[in-house]
N, C-alpha and C positions, 0 to 999 in steps of 0.2 A: 722793304730790312731782310734783316740776314742772319741765320737760325744754323747757327752749331751742332756739327751735326752728333760729335765727340762730348758735350760738355752736360752734365746729367747733375743735376740737385742730387743734395741728400735732404732726405726723411726723418722730420725730428718724429720720432712716438711718447712721449712718455707717457711708462708704464707703472703700473704699479702690480712690484712681485710678486705678488700672495694673490694676485686678483688669479681666476683660470680665462677670464675674455682675452687679458693684453697675451699671456700663453697662447693662446688660441690665433693672437692675430699676428705676432713675435711666428708662431709655425711655421703659420700661411706665409705669412713674408716671406725667411727662408727659404722651402718651397719650388714660390715664385723666384727668386736668384732676386729679391728685390731689398740692394743696398736704404740700410737704414739707419739712423743713431739713436740709439735708445737711450734715455736719462729715467731711471725711478728719482720716483717721488712715493709723495708717505698721502698716502689722500687724505689723512690724521691732521697732518702737521705741510699744508700749500701755503707759502713762500708767495711771497706778492712779489719777484721776477717774473 
């Protein structure tokens, strides 16, 4: 089995823009230079996707 060293997967974070917990996680991810795709969601209107 071969592992590609340069290939990095991107983490997806589903975030509530008004949540202090989401904000805290975004700060930690930025401090650790972790690549993440942030998708803002409304917790009162969650889609089925």
